[in-house]
Structures are given as C-alpha cells and as structure tokens.
N, C-alpha and C positions, 0 to 999 in steps of 0.2 A: 534353309531358314523358313522357320513359322510363322502364321497368318501374321498373330499379333505381334511378332517382330516389327513384322513389314512398316506397318499400320502405325508403331509407334514411330518409324524414322520418320515417317511422310510427316508426321502429327509434328514433330519437333523440327524440320526442317524448313514447315510451314510455319510456326511459333517464331524460329530462329528468323525468317526474313520478315516477319509484320513488326518484330521489333526494331529495326535498323530504322526507328525515328529517332528525333532529337528530341528526348526525354529521356533524361539522367535515372531515371527513376528505374526504368527499364535497360539500362545500359551496367555493363562491368564494369565496377568505378575502378580507376587507376589512380588511388588514393593510397597514403598509408596505409596498413590493413584492411585495406578495401573497406576503409571506415566511409560514411555519408558526405558528398561532398555538399556540401551546406552550400556554398556560393553557388551551384549551379540549381538547387533546387528549387524553382518559383510555387506556387501555391495553385497556377493554372496545370501544372504537372500533374495533379494527383489522380482529378477526375478521371483521364485516359488512364493513366498509370494503372487505380483499378481495375477498370474496366476488363483494362490486358491482361493484367493477374489474374482475373476470376477468368476468362477465357482461357487462357493457360494449363489453370487447376482443371478447370471443368474438360480439357482436351484429353488431358494426361488421364484424368480419374475412368474418362470414356473407354481411353483403351484398358485399362485395368476391368474396368467390368465385361469389356466384350469379350475379352481374351478367352479363347475357345479352349488353350491349353488346362489340365486340372490346377487347382489354386496352388498355391505353395507360399510359404510366408516371404521369398523375396519376391514374387512376380504381383502381390497382392498388399500384403502388409510392409513391408520398404518398399514399395512402390509410392504406395500412398503415404509413408512418410514424405518419401521427397518432391511428392506433387505438389505441395504449398508454398515451396521455398517463395517463389516470385510475391507470391501475396503477401508473405510472412514479412520480408523484406518492406516492400511498400507501407503495410500495413504499420510497422515498428513505426519510421519514419515520421507517418501522419499523426500514430497515438502520441508520440513524444511532444511534436510542435502544436500538437492540438491542446495537450495536457500542460505543456510549459510556456508555452510561446504562443497562445492562440490572437487570434484577432475575428471578428465577424466573419469573413469571407471563409476562414477554416473552418468555423460553426456553420456554417451555409453546407459548404462539402460533406461535412460530417453529417448533417442532415439529409443529404442525397446518399449519401452511399451505404449509411448504416442498415438502412430496409433493403438494399441490392445485396449487403453481404449477407444479412438474414438467410436471403430466398434462396442464395448460394450454396451457403450452408444446410439449407433445408434439403434443398436438391444429391447433395451426396449423401448427406445421410440418410434421407427416405428412398434411396435408389435400392429398390428390390433385389435388383439382378448382383449388385455392387454387397448387397451386405448377406446376401447368397452366399458369396465365396468366404466374406470373413466368418462367419455363422461355421461353413464346413472344417473351417482349420481351427476354429475355437474348439468344437464339438472333436476334433480329433486330433488335439496339438498333445495329447499323450502319446500318441504314437509319430510322431513327428519328429523329434529328435533337438528340440531346440535350449538353447542356452538360457538361463535364469531370466538376462534381458530379452532373450527375443519373447519369451513367455509373458513377461510383464509388459510389454508393447503390445503383444498381440491381448491379452484380458482387456487393455483399457482401449484396444480400437473397436473388438465388440462390446464393451460395455458402454459407451460412447453413443455407440451406433444406436443401441436398447437404448438408451435413458435418452437421447432422443427423437425416440419414435419409432425407428425403424421394424417395428415385429407389428405396430398398427396397421388394421386395413387402412385402404383405399381414404375410406368418408372420414376418420380419425386424423391421418396424416394431413388432409388437406383443413381441418379443425385447426392443427397444432401448427401449418404453417400460418393459417391468419392470426394467430397468439404470436407467436415469435415475431413477425413483422407489425403488429402493435407495438407489442413491448418494445423493441428494436426504436420505433417513433418515440417512445414513451422516456424511455433511458435518454435522448439525444438533450427534448423537451427536460429535463429535469437537470441534466448537466449544464446548459444554458444557462437558467435560473440560478443554479445553485453557484454558479461562477460570478454570476452577475450581481448577488446580493453579496456572496461574499467580498468582493472588492469594493463595493459601497460603503459613501462615507455614513459611517456610523452616528460621530458626532461634527457641528463645525463650531468652532469656538470663536467669537469674533469680538471679546474683551478679553486681554490680557492677565485681568483680575482672577478670571474665570480659570487660569492654567496653574494657580495656588498648588503647590504640593510636587507638583510635576520636574524630574530632573531636565537641567538644562541641555542635555543631548535626545529626550523626550518631546520636548517642546520645539528642537529645531526640525527634527526627524518630521514633526504634525505642521510645520511652517513648511518643510520641502514637498511635502504632499499636497497640502493646500496647494502652494505655487502650480505643482504640474500640472493640477487638477482646473489651473485658470482661478487659482482663487487668492490670488496675491495679499499679503497681509493679514492672513486668517491662520487661524490652525486647524487642520483635518484629521480625523483618526476614524481610519476604515475598519472593518472588522476583518482584518485577516489579525491574528494573533500576536504579530512583533508591536501594531499598532494599539490593539485595542487592551491588551493586557496591562500593560503598562501603565495607562490611563487608570485600568481598575484599580490595581495594586497602589499607585500614590497619588491619585485624586485626593483634594478634600475637600471635594463639591460633590456631598452625595448625588444631589438632584442629578448633576451629568453625570456620573456613575451609573445611576438608575436607568437614564436614558440609552447610554450606552448598552451597558448591559441588556436591555430590552429589545435595541435594534441587535443585537449579536445573535439570542435565543430567537429572534422571530425571524430571522433568514426566510426567506418562501413563505412564509407565513402573515403576508397582511394584504390578503383580498386586491393585490393589483395585477400586471401581468407576468409576475415573475413569482407567483403565487403555487404551491406543488403540491396542495392538500388533494385537488381531485387525481392529479397525474399519479401519485402515492397511491392512494384509493387503488386507481383502474389498476394499478402494476398488480398490487395484493392480492386482488379480484382474479388478474388473470393467471399467476402464482397458482391459487388455488386450482383456476378449470386445468391448467395446464397436469397439477400434481395430477389431480384426479383423473383426465384420461390418462397418462402414464401409468394407472395402477397403483397410485400414492393416495393418502390419505390428506395430505395436506405438504405445503413445499420445505416445510422444516423436514419433515418424513423423507422424503426426495433426496434433499440436498447433503444430511448428516448418515445418510446410507455408507457414503464415501469417506467418511470423515473419523477419525480414531473414536469418537464418541458414539458414534450408531445411532443413535435415537435420543428423539428431543427430550426426554424423561431423564436420560443419563445426563444430558446439559443441565437441567432444571436441579436437578440433584444438586449436582457440583454448584453452580449459583449460590444455591439456595445454602450452603455450607460457611460459603463466603460472607452472605449476603448480612447475618444477625450481626457476627464481629464487627467488619465493616462499619455499618450503621451506629452499632454501639459507640464506634470510636468517634465517629463524625458527630453524633451527639456531646461528647464530651469538647469536642475541638471547638462547636457550637457555642458552649457554657462559658469557655475560655471568653469567646470575643466577646461574648456578652458582658462579663464581666469587665472588658479591657475598655469597651464605650462606656459600661455606667461610672466605670472611674473617671473619664474625660467628662463626666456630666450630661451625657446624652441618655434619653430616656424610650427613643426608638427600640425598637425588635429587629434584631441583626436579622437582613432580609440577603435575598441573594446578591443585589449588587453589592452587598457592603464584605462578603468573603475575603477577596482577594485582599482589599485595604485591611482586614481587620485580622486577618491572618498572617500578613506580614510581618503586622505589628507584634502578636504573639510572637514570633518568631526570634523579631527581634527582640524582644522581653527574655523569653527564654533562653536563645541560643546565639543572641547579639549575631545575627547573622542578616545579611539582607541582599538582593543581586547587585545595590550600587559597590558593594566592596566587593563581590567576586566579578564582577562584568571584565573590569580589566585585564583580569590573566583570562581570559579566555576570548581571544585573539579568534577568530575564524580560521586563520591560517595555521597555527599555532597548534589549535584541537585538530584541526584536520590531519596537521602533520603527526600529532601524536596519537591519532586512528591507525593510522597507517604506521609509526613506529610498533603499536600492538601487535599487528597483523605480520609485520616482519621479525618478533620477536619468537612468536607464536609457531609460523609457517616459513619464515626463512625468506617470503617475499620482497620484491624492490617494488617503490612508485618512482617514474621517471618522468619526470614532467614534458609532455611535447607541446611544442607550440606551433609545429607543420602538420599538427591535424587540426580540419576544419571543424568549426561551433556553430549553434546555430540560434546562440546569443552572446555577444560579448564577456557576461558575466560566466561565461562556462570556462571550467579549466580541463584540460586531459592529461592522461598520465598513462604510460605505459608500464603495466603489471609485468616484472620478471621472475621466476624461480632464483630460487640460491645460486645457481649453477647457470644465471644469464640466461635461460630459457624462454622464449614470448608467450606469458602465459594469455594476456587478453587486453582489452581495453578501457579504462575505466575513466567517464566524465562525470565532474560538480558542479551543480548548478542549487548553489546556496540562498538566494536572494530572492525576497519578493517582488510580483512586479503585476500590472494589473492585466497582465494576459497570461498568467499562471496561476492553476488552481492551486488551493489553500491545504495545505498539510507539508507532508512530506512524503514522498515512497521513491521505489527502484525498482529499475526494468531495463531493456535490452534492445538493442538495435540486432543484433542477433546473438544466437543460443549458440554453446558449443555443439558440433556432433562431432561422430569419426564414421562416417559411409564409407564404405571400398578402401578404406584406408586415408582418408582424406581428413584429414583433423580440421577443423575449422574454430576457431578461436574466439570468445563472448566477447562482443562492445557492449560494458554496462554504464549504465549512467544512474546516478542519484539525485534525485531533486528535493530541495528543502525551503522553507520559508523563513531563513534565521536573520538577523538584524543586519538589518542595511548597513554601508559604510555611511558618516554623516560630514559631510567637511572634508577637514582633516585627515575624523577620526576615521580607524578599521573600523569594521564588522567587529562589535561586542558583543558578546553571546551571554545568553541565560545558562546556568548549570544543566537547564532542562531542554534547552536547543542543544547542546554539547553532545549530549545521551541520545539524541534524536540523530544526531550526525552520525554517533557511532552505530547505533543500532541500522541505521539505511546503509553502512558499508560493512554491516555483517550480512544484512542480504544482497550485497554488490559480490562479497568474498565469496556465498554459497554460489553465484552464477559464475563468479571466475573461474572455481575450483571442480564444477561440473566434469567429471571426466566418464561418458559414456558413449556410447556408438551412436543411439538412438535419443536426441531431445524427448518424443514422447516417452521413452521409458519411465522419464523420472517424475513423471507425477507424482504428488505427496498428499499427503489429505490438508486440508484448509487448515486443519485446526493444531499442525505440526511446522507451519510454514515459518511462523515467527520465532520458532529459536533459534535461527544459525544470526537473528538479527538480535534478538532478546540477549541473547548470553552476552553479546558485546558491550551490552551498556555495563555490566558489570567489571568490566575493566576502566569505566570511563571515569568511575569514582573512587578506584581502588584508591589508597593513600599513594602507596608508592609509585601507582602511573599517574596522579595528579602531577608527583613533583615533575619528573617528564617534561609535560607538556603546559602544564598553567604557569605562564611568565608573562610577567607586567610589560602589558604593550609600549609602554615608555623606557622603563629601566631595565628589562631584560631580566628582572629577578623573578627565582621562581614563587609561588606561592610560598605562604608562611606557615609552617606547621600550627600555627593557631587557628587559621584560617579551616586548614585539611581537617584538624580534630572538629571544629565546629561543625563542615559540612558530615559527618560521620557521625555524630551525635542528633544533627538535625535530619539522618535520614528516614525516618520513620513519621518524621512532621507530616501534618495533614494528610497522612495515609489515608484518614479515615474520608476526608473529601476526596479522594483522588480515584479509590475504591467504589465509595457509592456513585460517586457520577457515571462512572464507567460499567460496573455492574448493573446500575439501570438501565442507561443504554442497552445492553445486552438481553436482561428481561425483556427491553423493548422489541429489539429486533425478535426475540424466539416469537412472542405473544403475535406480532404481525403475520410470522409464519407458520403457526398452528393453526389458524384459519382454516375452517372445514368449509364455509360458508362462500357461494360466488357473488353474495351482491359487495356493493362499495360502502365503507365503511367513513363515518364524519372521524378526521383524521385525530383534529384534537380531543374529542370526546371518547376515542381509541386510545391515546396516548393515558387521559387523565386517568381509565379506569385501569390501565396496565399500570400505571406507578401507583395509584390508589390500592391496588393488592398485594402491593409489596410494600406500601407504606414508605414510600420515598417522603423525606419530611420536605418542606416548604422551601428552605433555603438553599436547596438545592434542585438542581436541574440537570436532568441525565445529560451526556455528553454532548448528545446530540439527539434536538425535536425533528421528530418523523419528518418534516415538510424539508430541512437540512442534513438529512443522514445519509450521507453519499456512497459511505461504505456498504449500504446494503439497496439501495433505492437509482443510484447513479450507475448500476448495471449489477448482474446477478452475484459477482464478487465475496461480498461478506455476507449476504443475505440469509440468514440462518448461521450466520459464521463468526457475529461482531466476538461472539466468547472466546474464539481459537486465540486472542490477546494473553486473558488469566488463565487459559487452559496450556496455553505452549509456557508460560511462567511457570509452572510446576517445574514442567523439563530445563528451562535454561538456569534456576536458579539450583535443583539436583545434579544437573553438569557441572556448573559453577565450581559447586560444593567440592567436586573432585580436585579441582586444578586447587583448592584453596586448602585440602587436606596433603596437598602434595608442593606443588611447588607452581605459582600464576604464570609461568610462560615453562612449563613441563612439555617439553618439545616431543617427547613419546607422546603424552595425552595429547596433544595437540595434536598429532599427526593422523591420531586414533579417531578424532575426532570428525577431520580432514577426510579420512579413506570412509568414515563407515555413518556419516551422518549430512557432511558438506558436496562430499563429491559423487554419491552413486544415486540417492531416491528411489524411488520406486513407494508400493502400493503399502509395504507394510513395515511403515516406519519403526513403531516401535519393537521390530526386532532387532530393527538396525540401530533404536539409540541402546538398548539390551548389548549385542555387541560393542560399544564405548564404554557402557557403563558397567557391564557384569551382572546387572540386575534390573528390574522394572523402575521407575522412578518415585520417588516417594515426596509427600507433598510439605513433610516437616520445615526443608530449607526455605521454601516461600513463607509459609508462615511467619518463621522467625525473622524473615527479611521484611517485609511487613508489619511485624509488631502487632498482630491479630490476634493472640492465644487468648 
C-alpha cells in the first residue's frame, strides 16, 4: 500500500474519532433525505463545528499536498472536490440562518468565524506544494485523457488558485492574506449595519389623521408592526419594501412620504453607529490593492475576466446603449406625473418621494389598474402553486408538501420534488414572509448541492427566501404583481439547482452575467395571460382573475419602465464606477456617488436603486461587485429564450427539455455555447427592447 494511502486512512480515522461529540452539525443526519435537523441545531454548535470542519479540510488537503505519488486528476482535483464536504455543510446551514433568521448571537459568531474562514482558504490557495500539483495537471491536461467535465473542473481549480494568489511570491502572499482578512471583517460589519437599518422604523405615526389614503390592510399591518415593537396604539413603517412601498404609493401626506423616502435612501448614511460610508470606501480601496497585486488594473477588470462580458468597456457600452432610451422614457413619465399634480391644483415640482404616489395615479388614469384591484387574486399560496404548475407543465416535475421535514422557522414550508416518473429529485424550502431577523430582498440558495462522485448521487436541498406581504389578521398573504414575479424568479433559481446533473459541483461554475437567465425567464410565465388564468384566483370567491384585468395587466406591462430601468441602470453604472478605481486612496462615498450619477445625467427625481452605503449586492461581500449589470445582460438572454417558446408553444416540452439539458442541468464556463445549443444561434437584443418598449 502506498504511503499517501496509509496517511489518508490514519487521518480519516482520527477525524472520525474526534467527530464523535454531541454536535449535530458534525453527525450524519438521520432525517428524511438527510435534511438539517433544525430542532437539534443550536447557536452554540456553530463555532466548534466550524473549527472542526476547517480542521478536517486542512487534514485532507495536507494529505493531498504531501502525496508522493505523481499527481493525477483523481488524487488531486477530485480529492480537493471531496475535501470541503463538512465545511460546506456547516457553512450552508449557518449562512441560511444568519441571512434569513439571524439574531445578535449569530451575528457575533459570523464576526468571529469569517476572518478564520478567510485565513483557512488563504492557507489552501496559497499552498505552493498543492498548487504545483494543480499547475502540473493543468499544463499536461491535453495528455491526461480527461472528460469535458473533468477538464472544466481542472480549469476552474487552476484559475481559482491563480486568481487567489497562488503565483505570488511569499511577500505578496502575505500582503494578500492581510487584505483578505480585513475584507472579511468589513463585509461582516457592512451586513450587520445594513440589516439593522433595513429593519429600522422609518416612520412612526401617532395621529390617525396622518393615515389618510392608506388602505385598511396597510394600516392594520402598520399597527401590528408598531405593537410588535412595543409601540401600542401607533402605526410603524419599516424600511422593508412590503412596509414602506404601500405607504409611498398611497399616502396623501406628502411631508410624511418625504420622511419615509429619505429614511429609505439614507440607510447606513446617517453618520451614526450603523453608517457604512467609511466601510465601503475602505472595501473599494482594498479591492484596488488586491487587483493590482494580482496583476490587474482594477477590480472590475479582475472580476469581468471570467464573465461573458469579459471587459469593463464592453459593459459600459452595453449600459450606455440602454441608458439614453430609458432616460428619455423616464422624462415622459415625469411629465405625465407633473401634469397630474398640477391638475390637482399643486404647484410643487415632482420629487423622488412623489414618484410612487403619482405614477400609481397615472397608471390608474391610463390603464385603470392599481394594486388594490389585483392583490385579492394573488394569495401567496395560489401564486406559489401557479409557479409549481408552470414547472410541472414544462418539465413534468411534481412538488409534494412534506410536513415531516424540520424547518428553521414556522413560516417555512417544505416540498419534495419528484420527476414525472416519481423519482426523487430534491427538496425545496420556501420562506416568504418578512421578519426582523431576515435580510431584505429575495434570494435562492441551498443546504446541499447535487453531485455524483464515485456513483454516489447526492440530491440537492434548495431554499427560496422572500419578503412578501404578511398575512394580516384573518386575511392571508395577498401579494402585489411585482412580488408574484419575484416568487417565480426565485423558483427559477431553485429549478436551476434542482436540475443540476453533473459529477462535480465545482464544474458548474457559470459566468455571473449568465446566472440570472434561469430565474428571469420564469418571470415571463408569471404574467402571461394564459398562465394568469390558472393561478390568479380571488382569495374569497375562488373565481379566476377576469379577462378585463388580464387585458389591463398586459397593456400596462411597459408602464413606468423608464423609471424601473433608469434606477437599475444607474445602480449598475455606480457599481462599475466604484470598481474601475485605480487609486488606492479612500473616497468620500457621497461625493463619489454624486460624480458618478452626474456623469450619466441621472435626473434628480430618480435615485439609483441602491445607494452606495446600502448597496448590499456589491459591498456585502464579493457577490455582484462589478456585476450588478448582470440582471439586464441576462434579460437579453431570457427575452430571447422566451421568444422561442412564444414562437411555438409556451409549454413546448421538447423545447423545455432542451433548455433543461443545455442550460439548467450542466453549467460550465462557456455558457454562450450552451445557449447556442438550446437556441440554435446567439441571443439577439430585439426581444428585450420590444418587451421594455424602449425603441
């Protein structure tokens, strides 16, 4: 028996003995489909579990690095792929709880663990002995008789190590370690402040007369929020969208709309304990230093190298092509609102806090359509069932409610997902209601990814998180149309994860600007007239949404698109500008943002979708940094892909199977080639331009 094999056995036996402690995160889970046993997992289990998981990974990586046998794909790349299994499991459970159901203790654990994880990964990626094996395999890959997937996995490991500093000399490696440590601390601080400010009360009303214009359900929700915060007899509006948006849309009190609007856009920008300006300026500066250390001019160049766009110049051109028509449309929308305000006898100039209120009035005037008309037809459970039915018609899958699988909060529902023939495909969790311990927005992630190493097929455990309308009293969750499309969107991400069918999860890395295609294409079915009839049913009478309302929805689809695209594109420009910096000095965040927005000519009545101090996509971690443009880039793909269904049949099973096999199941680095396999050609922008009405 070879020496490295003996070392591996001894290491694993030692690890096995050490793990026989009463920590559920370190045990094999005797639960349905090995789902997390949330009733057993306590906060105090995480720190020791992280330490043990990192110890296990380091021991396994040490065996790989010290193996005296010649490197092979199996003893190096595949072994590395297996080495992080325990750490991935602990991290995924902690990540879910800290994002969707956090508290002060979990946030404290995050602050303690994230720097340790940064050091842990640096220790691996900067290990010269380990990298020399990966490098040798990479240089010899044409002679190794690897499968396409194995080649992709090898490429991904090689590029990951190089992009994380494996080729640096010892002095620069040490500099990189310090940068990564500081960035990990800053990301934790940013997220803590962002969550605190997003859940803060932005407006507290004590006089009932100040509720004028608000629907009864909005008033009741505000009263319940105030009561939950110990403010009985008052009405509170937080800075979460389900709370503040209805106020801005409906309140007749212009001064109070201004108060709440400014509280929202100034999150983490109030010169208090939760201010993020210095944090983001330091993050941007460190990213410049890191990019230059790795041989790039700036962070954007470093990030975009592995995206479909490839270069910052390509992204700027793409955004600029959309900016002028979107800005032109927004000016027309502004003129319509100004006319409406003047017709009511007002002399003020429309401001940002007026946009939601007057756009709703214009929409009602032009299309006789407003949220109160639609919400009774969009009960959360019905919308979710509608999204499930779309997936069933396209792919033949089934969602079966499971009440025997543990959840981390009572709001969470669990479904087993089956193929048409009854084969188990995976588990899906949905968590849709806002709460104080939940981050804002919506997202999709997993407790476990699919893999099939050595014929051991592992099925995925996927979850969706949202912040949709809360049930109020005896009334169920009644959603806006925008929230419904978000539900469909996140299910698209979940389907992408559920359909994965590869040997190695590490081979599925796809460019950031491709990631949103599987989610965004699902939004198209959410608002298709034939699909609306199947799930949009009145929550009291059970009657399907009338054709009259469907017609109004269709006619209004391009309404306010100037505003929507301008606020989004402005944030995309802001993101790119932050990461095109080549100087390592810290910026004045507010002045930097003003220069960025002045450069593109953003009108004063519209703010970027996120302001720098609360731009979690790009400053809460590496995430979408230099990549916030990805949503509109992927929109070109999703509009073009959906056009293929419109040209044949919305539920064309052959086309859906091609989309599943070529786009959703495989992944890889060259997703344009995968898209061409599905579509038969490269994507065209015309379908998106037509959908947005920006010709």
